[in-house]
VEXZA-951016 format. One record per residue (C-alpha): x, y, z; residue in three letters. Coordinates in steps of 0.001 Angstrom, whole numbers, m for minus. Layout:
N
<midren><xx>X</xx><yy>Y</yy><zz>Z</zz><aa>ALA</aa></midren>
...
//
This chain:
248
<midren><xx>m16565</xx><yy>4273</yy><zz>2070</zz><aa>MET</aa></midren>
<midren><xx>m19303</xx><yy>4917</yy><zz>4337</zz><aa>ALA</aa></midren>
<midren><xx>m17516</xx><yy>3208</yy><zz>7063</zz><aa>SER</aa></midren>
<midren><xx>m14321</xx><yy>4815</yy><zz>6776</zz><aa>SER</aa></midren>
<midren><xx>m13268</xx><yy>7679</yy><zz>9119</zz><aa>PHE</aa></midren>
<midren><xx>m11326</xx><yy>10371</yy><zz>7168</zz><aa>LEU</aa></midren>
<midren><xx>m9835</xx><yy>13757</yy><zz>8086</zz><aa>SER</aa></midren>
<midren><xx>m8572</xx><yy>16685</yy><zz>6003</zz><aa>PHE</aa></midren>
<midren><xx>m7012</xx><yy>19961</yy><zz>6933</zz><aa>SER</aa></midren>
<midren><xx>m8927</xx><yy>23157</yy><zz>5619</zz><aa>LEU</aa></midren>
<midren><xx>m6619</xx><yy>25959</yy><zz>7052</zz><aa>LEU</aa></midren>
<midren><xx>m3231</xx><yy>26310</yy><zz>8105</zz><aa>PHE</aa></midren>
<midren><xx>m1837</xx><yy>29830</yy><zz>9069</zz><aa>ILE</aa></midren>
<midren><xx>1819</xx><yy>30177</yy><zz>10502</zz><aa>THR</aa></midren>
<midren><xx>3055</xx><yy>33310</yy><zz>11932</zz><aa>VAL</aa></midren>
<midren><xx>6799</xx><yy>33559</yy><zz>13027</zz><aa>TYR</aa></midren>
<midren><xx>7847</xx><yy>36342</yy><zz>15568</zz><aa>THR</aa></midren>
<midren><xx>11340</xx><yy>37694</yy><zz>15753</zz><aa>ALA</aa></midren>
<midren><xx>12648</xx><yy>35601</yy><zz>18483</zz><aa>ASP</aa></midren>
<midren><xx>11542</xx><yy>32390</yy><zz>16956</zz><aa>GLY</aa></midren>
<midren><xx>8349</xx><yy>31610</yy><zz>18729</zz><aa>PHE</aa></midren>
<midren><xx>5473</xx><yy>30175</yy><zz>16438</zz><aa>MET</aa></midren>
<midren><xx>1847</xx><yy>30269</yy><zz>16599</zz><aa>GLU</aa></midren>
<midren><xx>m489</xx><yy>28717</yy><zz>14057</zz><aa>TYR</aa></midren>
<midren><xx>m4100</xx><yy>27646</yy><zz>13694</zz><aa>GLN</aa></midren>
<midren><xx>m5375</xx><yy>24579</yy><zz>11955</zz><aa>ALA</aa></midren>
<midren><xx>m8873</xx><yy>23537</yy><zz>10922</zz><aa>GLY</aa></midren>
<midren><xx>m10000</xx><yy>19934</yy><zz>10110</zz><aa>ARG</aa></midren>
<midren><xx>m12974</xx><yy>17936</yy><zz>9303</zz><aa>CYS</aa></midren>
<midren><xx>m13389</xx><yy>14287</yy><zz>10132</zz><aa>GLN</aa></midren>
<midren><xx>m16226</xx><yy>12360</yy><zz>8378</zz><aa>PHE</aa></midren>
<midren><xx>m17635</xx><yy>8837</yy><zz>7827</zz><aa>ASN</aa></midren>
<midren><xx>m20294</xx><yy>10048</yy><zz>5281</zz><aa>SER</aa></midren>
<midren><xx>m21437</xx><yy>13172</yy><zz>3394</zz><aa>SER</aa></midren>
<midren><xx>m24225</xx><yy>13964</yy><zz>5776</zz><aa>LYS</aa></midren>
<midren><xx>m23736</xx><yy>17049</yy><zz>8010</zz><aa>LEU</aa></midren>
<midren><xx>m24368</xx><yy>15047</yy><zz>11162</zz><aa>GLU</aa></midren>
<midren><xx>m21756</xx><yy>12647</yy><zz>10331</zz><aa>ASP</aa></midren>
<midren><xx>m18998</xx><yy>15510</yy><zz>10072</zz><aa>VAL</aa></midren>
<midren><xx>m16857</xx><yy>16566</yy><zz>12932</zz><aa>ARG</aa></midren>
<midren><xx>m15232</xx><yy>20130</yy><zz>12749</zz><aa>TYR</aa></midren>
<midren><xx>m12302</xx><yy>21057</yy><zz>14838</zz><aa>ILE</aa></midren>
<midren><xx>m10456</xx><yy>24348</yy><zz>14887</zz><aa>PHE</aa></midren>
<midren><xx>m7266</xx><yy>24290</yy><zz>16962</zz><aa>SER</aa></midren>
<midren><xx>m4823</xx><yy>26975</yy><zz>18267</zz><aa>PHE</aa></midren>
<midren><xx>m1245</xx><yy>26383</yy><zz>18911</zz><aa>TYR</aa></midren>
<midren><xx>1776</xx><yy>28065</yy><zz>20252</zz><aa>TYR</aa></midren>
<midren><xx>5223</xx><yy>26502</yy><zz>20069</zz><aa>ASN</aa></midren>
<midren><xx>3473</xx><yy>23185</yy><zz>18925</zz><aa>LYS</aa></midren>
<midren><xx>1333</xx><yy>23157</yy><zz>22086</zz><aa>LEU</aa></midren>
<midren><xx>m2573</xx><yy>23214</yy><zz>21549</zz><aa>GLU</aa></midren>
<midren><xx>m3783</xx><yy>25573</yy><zz>23884</zz><aa>TYR</aa></midren>
<midren><xx>m7463</xx><yy>25895</yy><zz>22700</zz><aa>ALA</aa></midren>
<midren><xx>m9791</xx><yy>24453</yy><zz>20293</zz><aa>ARG</aa></midren>
<midren><xx>m13269</xx><yy>24629</yy><zz>19021</zz><aa>PHE</aa></midren>
<midren><xx>m14940</xx><yy>21132</yy><zz>18564</zz><aa>ASP</aa></midren>
<midren><xx>m18345</xx><yy>20627</yy><zz>16963</zz><aa>SER</aa></midren>
<midren><xx>m18906</xx><yy>17655</yy><zz>19202</zz><aa>VAL</aa></midren>
<midren><xx>m19172</xx><yy>19795</yy><zz>22432</zz><aa>VAL</aa></midren>
<midren><xx>m20200</xx><yy>22605</yy><zz>20181</zz><aa>ASP</aa></midren>
<midren><xx>m17917</xx><yy>25368</yy><zz>21905</zz><aa>ARG</aa></midren>
<midren><xx>m14411</xx><yy>26259</yy><zz>22541</zz><aa>TYR</aa></midren>
<midren><xx>m12266</xx><yy>24465</yy><zz>25122</zz><aa>VAL</aa></midren>
<midren><xx>m9027</xx><yy>25659</yy><zz>26721</zz><aa>GLY</aa></midren>
<midren><xx>m6081</xx><yy>23596</yy><zz>27875</zz><aa>TYR</aa></midren>
<midren><xx>m3927</xx><yy>26032</yy><zz>29275</zz><aa>THR</aa></midren>
<midren><xx>m4588</xx><yy>29008</yy><zz>31488</zz><aa>GLU</aa></midren>
<midren><xx>m4224</xx><yy>31418</yy><zz>28695</zz><aa>PHE</aa></midren>
<midren><xx>m6298</xx><yy>29083</yy><zz>26507</zz><aa>GLY</aa></midren>
<midren><xx>m9047</xx><yy>28727</yy><zz>29112</zz><aa>VAL</aa></midren>
<midren><xx>m9281</xx><yy>32710</yy><zz>29189</zz><aa>LYS</aa></midren>
<midren><xx>m9671</xx><yy>32804</yy><zz>25516</zz><aa>ASN</aa></midren>
<midren><xx>m12211</xx><yy>30132</yy><zz>25191</zz><aa>ALA</aa></midren>
<midren><xx>m14358</xx><yy>31813</yy><zz>27929</zz><aa>ASP</aa></midren>
<midren><xx>m14423</xx><yy>34919</yy><zz>25927</zz><aa>ASN</aa></midren>
<midren><xx>m14976</xx><yy>33283</yy><zz>22581</zz><aa>TRP</aa></midren>
<midren><xx>m17797</xx><yy>31239</yy><zz>24030</zz><aa>ASN</aa></midren>
<midren><xx>m19655</xx><yy>34411</yy><zz>25235</zz><aa>ASN</aa></midren>
<midren><xx>m19126</xx><yy>36503</yy><zz>22109</zz><aa>GLY</aa></midren>
<midren><xx>m20049</xx><yy>36277</yy><zz>18405</zz><aa>PRO</aa></midren>
<midren><xx>m16924</xx><yy>34228</yy><zz>17627</zz><aa>GLU</aa></midren>
<midren><xx>m18899</xx><yy>31045</yy><zz>18670</zz><aa>LEU</aa></midren>
<midren><xx>m21709</xx><yy>31553</yy><zz>16158</zz><aa>THR</aa></midren>
<midren><xx>m19256</xx><yy>32186</yy><zz>13313</zz><aa>ARG</aa></midren>
<midren><xx>m17253</xx><yy>29097</yy><zz>14220</zz><aa>ARG</aa></midren>
<midren><xx>m20312</xx><yy>26830</yy><zz>14574</zz><aa>LYS</aa></midren>
<midren><xx>m21528</xx><yy>27903</yy><zz>10882</zz><aa>ALA</aa></midren>
<midren><xx>m18104</xx><yy>26998</yy><zz>9608</zz><aa>GLN</aa></midren>
<midren><xx>m18719</xx><yy>23089</yy><zz>10100</zz><aa>ARG</aa></midren>
<midren><xx>m21075</xx><yy>23306</yy><zz>7132</zz><aa>GLU</aa></midren>
<midren><xx>m19714</xx><yy>26211</yy><zz>4998</zz><aa>THR</aa></midren>
<midren><xx>m16028</xx><yy>24741</yy><zz>5295</zz><aa>TYR</aa></midren>
<midren><xx>m16568</xx><yy>20895</yy><zz>6043</zz><aa>CYS</aa></midren>
<midren><xx>m19871</xx><yy>20128</yy><zz>4060</zz><aa>LEU</aa></midren>
<midren><xx>m18888</xx><yy>21407</yy><zz>804</zz><aa>ASN</aa></midren>
<midren><xx>m15180</xx><yy>19891</yy><zz>874</zz><aa>ASN</aa></midren>
<midren><xx>m16739</xx><yy>16544</yy><zz>1925</zz><aa>VAL</aa></midren>
<midren><xx>m18917</xx><yy>16579</yy><zz>m1094</zz><aa>GLY</aa></midren>
<midren><xx>m15834</xx><yy>17238</yy><zz>m3301</zz><aa>ILE</aa></midren>
<midren><xx>m13803</xx><yy>14368</yy><zz>m1774</zz><aa>TRP</aa></midren>
<midren><xx>m16581</xx><yy>12088</yy><zz>m2079</zz><aa>ASN</aa></midren>
<midren><xx>m17112</xx><yy>13032</yy><zz>m5796</zz><aa>ASN</aa></midren>
<midren><xx>m13655</xx><yy>13103</yy><zz>m6705</zz><aa>ASN</aa></midren>
<midren><xx>m11487</xx><yy>10707</yy><zz>m4445</zz><aa>VAL</aa></midren>
<midren><xx>m13480</xx><yy>8458</yy><zz>m2577</zz><aa>LEU</aa></midren>
<midren><xx>m15757</xx><yy>7152</yy><zz>m5241</zz><aa>THR</aa></midren>
<midren><xx>m12504</xx><yy>6147</yy><zz>m7235</zz><aa>LYS</aa></midren>
<midren><xx>m10896</xx><yy>2485</yy><zz>m7120</zz><aa>SER</aa></midren>
<midren><xx>m7741</xx><yy>1193</yy><zz>m8353</zz><aa>VAL</aa></midren>
<midren><xx>m7373</xx><yy>m2427</yy><zz>m9589</zz><aa>LYS</aa></midren>
<midren><xx>m4826</xx><yy>m4396</yy><zz>m7746</zz><aa>PRO</aa></midren>
<midren><xx>m2119</xx><yy>m6851</yy><zz>m9040</zz><aa>TYR</aa></midren>
<midren><xx>m1168</xx><yy>m10025</yy><zz>m7759</zz><aa>VAL</aa></midren>
<midren><xx>1975</xx><yy>m11887</yy><zz>m7424</zz><aa>VAL</aa></midren>
<midren><xx>1994</xx><yy>m15574</yy><zz>m6403</zz><aa>LEU</aa></midren>
<midren><xx>5126</xx><yy>m17456</yy><zz>m5386</zz><aa>HIS</aa></midren>
<midren><xx>6551</xx><yy>m20185</yy><zz>m3184</zz><aa>SER</aa></midren>
<midren><xx>8471</xx><yy>m19988</yy><zz>m201</zz><aa>VAL</aa></midren>
<midren><xx>9903</xx><yy>m22351</yy><zz>2464</zz><aa>ALA</aa></midren>
<midren><xx>7318</xx><yy>m23495</yy><zz>4941</zz><aa>SER</aa></midren>
<midren><xx>7499</xx><yy>m21883</yy><zz>8330</zz><aa>SER</aa></midren>
<midren><xx>6489</xx><yy>m24921</yy><zz>10356</zz><aa>SER</aa></midren>
<midren><xx>6967</xx><yy>m28771</yy><zz>10137</zz><aa>GLY</aa></midren>
<midren><xx>3312</xx><yy>m29352</yy><zz>9693</zz><aa>ASN</aa></midren>
<midren><xx>3393</xx><yy>m28962</yy><zz>5683</zz><aa>HIS</aa></midren>
<midren><xx>6406</xx><yy>m29205</yy><zz>3469</zz><aa>PRO</aa></midren>
<midren><xx>4977</xx><yy>m26340</yy><zz>1057</zz><aa>SER</aa></midren>
<midren><xx>3952</xx><yy>m22602</yy><zz>1516</zz><aa>MET</aa></midren>
<midren><xx>2516</xx><yy>m20183</yy><zz>m1095</zz><aa>LEU</aa></midren>
<midren><xx>2253</xx><yy>m16460</yy><zz>m759</zz><aa>VAL</aa></midren>
<midren><xx>m214</xx><yy>m14387</yy><zz>m2455</zz><aa>CYS</aa></midren>
<midren><xx>932</xx><yy>m10738</yy><zz>m2407</zz><aa>SER</aa></midren>
<midren><xx>m1730</xx><yy>m8024</yy><zz>m3620</zz><aa>VAL</aa></midren>
<midren><xx>m323</xx><yy>m4702</yy><zz>m4357</zz><aa>TYR</aa></midren>
<midren><xx>m1266</xx><yy>m1177</yy><zz>m5321</zz><aa>ASP</aa></midren>
<midren><xx>m5333</xx><yy>m1368</yy><zz>m4720</zz><aa>PHE</aa></midren>
<midren><xx>m7607</xx><yy>1232</yy><zz>m3522</zz><aa>TYR</aa></midren>
<midren><xx>m9966</xx><yy>1341</yy><zz>m1571</zz><aa>PRO</aa></midren>
<midren><xx>m8919</xx><yy>m574</yy><zz>1475</zz><aa>LYS</aa></midren>
<midren><xx>m11484</xx><yy>m3009</yy><zz>1704</zz><aa>GLN</aa></midren>
<midren><xx>m10436</xx><yy>m6398</yy><zz>88</zz><aa>ILE</aa></midren>
<midren><xx>m10946</xx><yy>m10063</yy><zz>321</zz><aa>ARG</aa></midren>
<midren><xx>m8260</xx><yy>m12468</yy><zz>m306</zz><aa>VAL</aa></midren>
<midren><xx>m9061</xx><yy>m16284</yy><zz>m376</zz><aa>THR</aa></midren>
<midren><xx>m7389</xx><yy>m19479</yy><zz>m1254</zz><aa>TRP</aa></midren>
<midren><xx>m8976</xx><yy>m22375</yy><zz>m3790</zz><aa>LEU</aa></midren>
<midren><xx>m7904</xx><yy>m25851</yy><zz>m4007</zz><aa>ARG</aa></midren>
<midren><xx>m9629</xx><yy>m27536</yy><zz>m7063</zz><aa>ASP</aa></midren>
<midren><xx>m12376</xx><yy>m24720</yy><zz>m6955</zz><aa>GLY</aa></midren>
<midren><xx>m12946</xx><yy>m25299</yy><zz>m3103</zz><aa>GLN</aa></midren>
<midren><xx>m12193</xx><yy>m22470</yy><zz>m776</zz><aa>GLU</aa></midren>
<midren><xx>m9569</xx><yy>m23189</yy><zz>1841</zz><aa>VAL</aa></midren>
<midren><xx>m10294</xx><yy>m22130</yy><zz>5586</zz><aa>SER</aa></midren>
<midren><xx>m7401</xx><yy>m23917</yy><zz>7339</zz><aa>SER</aa></midren>
<midren><xx>m3701</xx><yy>m23422</yy><zz>7323</zz><aa>ASP</aa></midren>
<midren><xx>m4199</xx><yy>m19704</yy><zz>5960</zz><aa>VAL</aa></midren>
<midren><xx>m2759</xx><yy>m16577</yy><zz>7443</zz><aa>THR</aa></midren>
<midren><xx>m2916</xx><yy>m13093</yy><zz>6113</zz><aa>SER</aa></midren>
<midren><xx>m1727</xx><yy>m9547</yy><zz>6970</zz><aa>THR</aa></midren>
<midren><xx>m3899</xx><yy>m6572</yy><zz>7556</zz><aa>ASP</aa></midren>
<midren><xx>m4328</xx><yy>m4127</yy><zz>4677</zz><aa>GLU</aa></midren>
<midren><xx>m941</xx><yy>m2258</yy><zz>4918</zz><aa>LEU</aa></midren>
<midren><xx>m949</xx><yy>1361</yy><zz>3607</zz><aa>PRO</aa></midren>
<midren><xx>2016</xx><yy>2317</yy><zz>1248</zz><aa>ASP</aa></midren>
<midren><xx>1752</xx><yy>5954</yy><zz>2148</zz><aa>GLY</aa></midren>
<midren><xx>442</xx><yy>7022</yy><zz>m1332</zz><aa>ASP</aa></midren>
<midren><xx>m3162</xx><yy>6114</yy><zz>m1010</zz><aa>TRP</aa></midren>
<midren><xx>m2585</xx><yy>2511</yy><zz>m2132</zz><aa>TYR</aa></midren>
<midren><xx>m2540</xx><yy>m644</yy><zz>m33</zz><aa>TYR</aa></midren>
<midren><xx>m1097</xx><yy>m4059</yy><zz>m6</zz><aa>GLN</aa></midren>
<midren><xx>m1883</xx><yy>m7222</yy><zz>1571</zz><aa>ILE</aa></midren>
<midren><xx>m212</xx><yy>m10543</yy><zz>1742</zz><aa>HIS</aa></midren>
<midren><xx>m1842</xx><yy>m14123</yy><zz>2486</zz><aa>SER</aa></midren>
<midren><xx>33</xx><yy>m17409</yy><zz>3130</zz><aa>ARG</aa></midren>
<midren><xx>m1081</xx><yy>m20934</yy><zz>2657</zz><aa>LEU</aa></midren>
<midren><xx>803</xx><yy>m23855</yy><zz>3980</zz><aa>GLU</aa></midren>
<midren><xx>m210</xx><yy>m27269</yy><zz>2292</zz><aa>TYR</aa></midren>
<midren><xx>815</xx><yy>m30609</yy><zz>1463</zz><aa>THR</aa></midren>
<midren><xx>935</xx><yy>m30995</yy><zz>m2521</zz><aa>PRO</aa></midren>
<midren><xx>m1174</xx><yy>m33492</yy><zz>m4331</zz><aa>ARG</aa></midren>
<midren><xx>m845</xx><yy>m34776</yy><zz>m7627</zz><aa>SER</aa></midren>
<midren><xx>m2790</xx><yy>m32952</yy><zz>m10388</zz><aa>GLY</aa></midren>
<midren><xx>m4359</xx><yy>m30367</yy><zz>m7972</zz><aa>GLU</aa></midren>
<midren><xx>m4958</xx><yy>m26809</yy><zz>m8895</zz><aa>LYS</aa></midren>
<midren><xx>m4263</xx><yy>m24021</yy><zz>m6329</zz><aa>ILE</aa></midren>
<midren><xx>m5495</xx><yy>m20538</yy><zz>m6868</zz><aa>SER</aa></midren>
<midren><xx>m5534</xx><yy>m17145</yy><zz>m5067</zz><aa>CYS</aa></midren>
<midren><xx>m8942</xx><yy>m15448</yy><zz>m5411</zz><aa>MET</aa></midren>
<midren><xx>m9116</xx><yy>m11632</yy><zz>m4895</zz><aa>VAL</aa></midren>
<midren><xx>m12446</xx><yy>m9718</yy><zz>m4475</zz><aa>GLU</aa></midren>
<midren><xx>m12171</xx><yy>m5980</yy><zz>m4735</zz><aa>HIS</aa></midren>
<midren><xx>m14357</xx><yy>m2887</yy><zz>m5543</zz><aa>ALA</aa></midren>
<midren><xx>m12586</xx><yy>m2150</yy><zz>m8381</zz><aa>SER</aa></midren>
<midren><xx>m13096</xx><yy>m5664</yy><zz>m10105</zz><aa>LEU</aa></midren>
<midren><xx>m16269</xx><yy>m6557</yy><zz>m11874</zz><aa>GLN</aa></midren>
<midren><xx>m15521</xx><yy>m10318</yy><zz>m10921</zz><aa>GLU</aa></midren>
<midren><xx>m13172</xx><yy>m11866</yy><zz>m8820</zz><aa>PRO</aa></midren>
<midren><xx>m9351</xx><yy>m11845</yy><zz>m9968</zz><aa>LEU</aa></midren>
<midren><xx>m8168</xx><yy>m15522</yy><zz>m9859</zz><aa>VAL</aa></midren>
<midren><xx>m4461</xx><yy>m16314</yy><zz>m10128</zz><aa>THR</aa></midren>
<midren><xx>m3467</xx><yy>m19826</yy><zz>m10568</zz><aa>ASP</aa></midren>
<midren><xx>m108</xx><yy>m21361</yy><zz>m9052</zz><aa>TRP</aa></midren>
<midren><xx>2008</xx><yy>m22778</yy><zz>m11724</zz><aa>ASP</aa></midren>
<midren><xx>4559</xx><yy>m25173</yy><zz>m10045</zz><aa>PRO</aa></midren>
<midren><xx>7031</xx><yy>m24936</yy><zz>m12942</zz><aa>SER</aa></midren>
<midren><xx>9760</xx><yy>m22454</yy><zz>m12977</zz><aa>LEU</aa></midren>
<midren><xx>8859</xx><yy>m18859</yy><zz>m13232</zz><aa>PRO</aa></midren>
<midren><xx>9795</xx><yy>m17038</yy><zz>m16310</zz><aa>GLU</aa></midren>
<midren><xx>12752</xx><yy>m15397</yy><zz>m14710</zz><aa>SER</aa></midren>
<midren><xx>14276</xx><yy>m18466</yy><zz>m13681</zz><aa>GLU</aa></midren>
<midren><xx>13802</xx><yy>m19972</yy><zz>m17169</zz><aa>ARG</aa></midren>
<midren><xx>15383</xx><yy>m16885</yy><zz>m18623</zz><aa>ASN</aa></midren>
<midren><xx>18385</xx><yy>m17478</yy><zz>m16337</zz><aa>LYS</aa></midren>
<midren><xx>18736</xx><yy>m21019</yy><zz>m17371</zz><aa>ILE</aa></midren>
<midren><xx>18399</xx><yy>m20216</yy><zz>m21138</zz><aa>ALA</aa></midren>
<midren><xx>21103</xx><yy>m17360</yy><zz>m20721</zz><aa>ILE</aa></midren>
<midren><xx>23411</xx><yy>m19718</yy><zz>m18984</zz><aa>GLY</aa></midren>
<midren><xx>22973</xx><yy>m22511</yy><zz>m21267</zz><aa>ALA</aa></midren>
<midren><xx>23594</xx><yy>m20309</yy><zz>m24346</zz><aa>SER</aa></midren>
<midren><xx>26739</xx><yy>m19028</yy><zz>m22758</zz><aa>GLY</aa></midren>
<midren><xx>27642</xx><yy>m22686</yy><zz>m22084</zz><aa>LEU</aa></midren>
<midren><xx>27208</xx><yy>m23478</yy><zz>m26006</zz><aa>ILE</aa></midren>
<midren><xx>28961</xx><yy>m20331</yy><zz>m27175</zz><aa>LEU</aa></midren>
<midren><xx>31958</xx><yy>m21199</yy><zz>m25007</zz><aa>GLY</aa></midren>
<midren><xx>32297</xx><yy>m24864</yy><zz>m26593</zz><aa>LEU</aa></midren>
<midren><xx>31937</xx><yy>m23192</yy><zz>m29799</zz><aa>ILE</aa></midren>
<midren><xx>34757</xx><yy>m20973</yy><zz>m29383</zz><aa>LEU</aa></midren>
<midren><xx>36809</xx><yy>m23568</yy><zz>m27633</zz><aa>SER</aa></midren>
<midren><xx>36295</xx><yy>m26037</yy><zz>m30528</zz><aa>LEU</aa></midren>
<midren><xx>37222</xx><yy>m23226</yy><zz>m33107</zz><aa>ALA</aa></midren>
<midren><xx>40395</xx><yy>m22501</yy><zz>m31166</zz><aa>GLY</aa></midren>
<midren><xx>41402</xx><yy>m25895</yy><zz>m31144</zz><aa>PHE</aa></midren>
<midren><xx>40956</xx><yy>m26533</yy><zz>m34890</zz><aa>ILE</aa></midren>
<midren><xx>42562</xx><yy>m23483</yy><zz>m35490</zz><aa>TYR</aa></midren>
<midren><xx>45641</xx><yy>m24485</yy><zz>m33655</zz><aa>TYR</aa></midren>
<midren><xx>45779</xx><yy>m28106</yy><zz>m35119</zz><aa>LYS</aa></midren>
<midren><xx>45786</xx><yy>m26417</yy><zz>m38762</zz><aa>ARG</aa></midren>
<midren><xx>48549</xx><yy>m24093</yy><zz>m37732</zz><aa>LYS</aa></midren>
<midren><xx>50711</xx><yy>m26746</yy><zz>m36280</zz><aa>SER</aa></midren>
<midren><xx>50393</xx><yy>m29082</yy><zz>m39565</zz><aa>GLN</aa></midren>
<midren><xx>51570</xx><yy>m26164</yy><zz>m41818</zz><aa>GLY</aa></midren>
<midren><xx>54622</xx><yy>m25700</yy><zz>m39847</zz><aa>ARG</aa></midren>
<midren><xx>57962</xx><yy>m26645</yy><zz>m41790</zz><aa>ILE</aa></midren>
<midren><xx>60254</xx><yy>m28638</yy><zz>m39648</zz><aa>LEU</aa></midren>
<midren><xx>64104</xx><yy>m28170</yy><zz>m40352</zz><aa>VAL</aa></midren>
<midren><xx>66318</xx><yy>m31162</yy><zz>m39259</zz><aa>PRO</aa></midren>
<midren><xx>69221</xx><yy>m30091</yy><zz>m37098</zz><aa>SER</aa></midren>
<midren><xx>72855</xx><yy>m31035</yy><zz>m37957</zz><aa>ASN</aa></midren>
//
């Protein structure tokens, strides 16, 4: 995860006044490694959702964005407040970055793969397969197609890694192709959570859900025929047991 750019909030203070105005302060750390030189510390001051001043470790001083903010920034930059805020880059950020690296960023979650056929989006090929990869972490992943063990580089389109909003990601890759008799098509996934590539082979036969639907339908048809036959036999027997009385 050394190449990732992450951020987390360290402090969030909200103060409400009697007339409904709101002021709050938020501190956050942005980092791409656990080294202090790769950590950026920002502490912002807001009033009614407008940021009027901030300390930024990149410029190593306070900066004002409104007239009120500029006055305060000048005062803070010429007083002990600046020294204290500079030190918080290490006391706040560095310790928390280490916690995140050890307990979150070093973890990984294995993906699961769904391989299915859809109608081709172009007239160049009659068939298209979609390899959908779900619920993996971290973000970096490689999805490739194999035909009889050889990697396919043409007629392949893929989405970017899409965030699910819960730390997990998903990605979808499409292969347009012309079927060949006896060939083997596979989707191969390589990810940090896997000790070896995850290879899923395409089975052109009906999926299990479709087979179940057919089996249920056939069972219902057979049951209906049996009940109809039983009803017919019962009717015939009742008809043969009737006593006919001749009329005068």
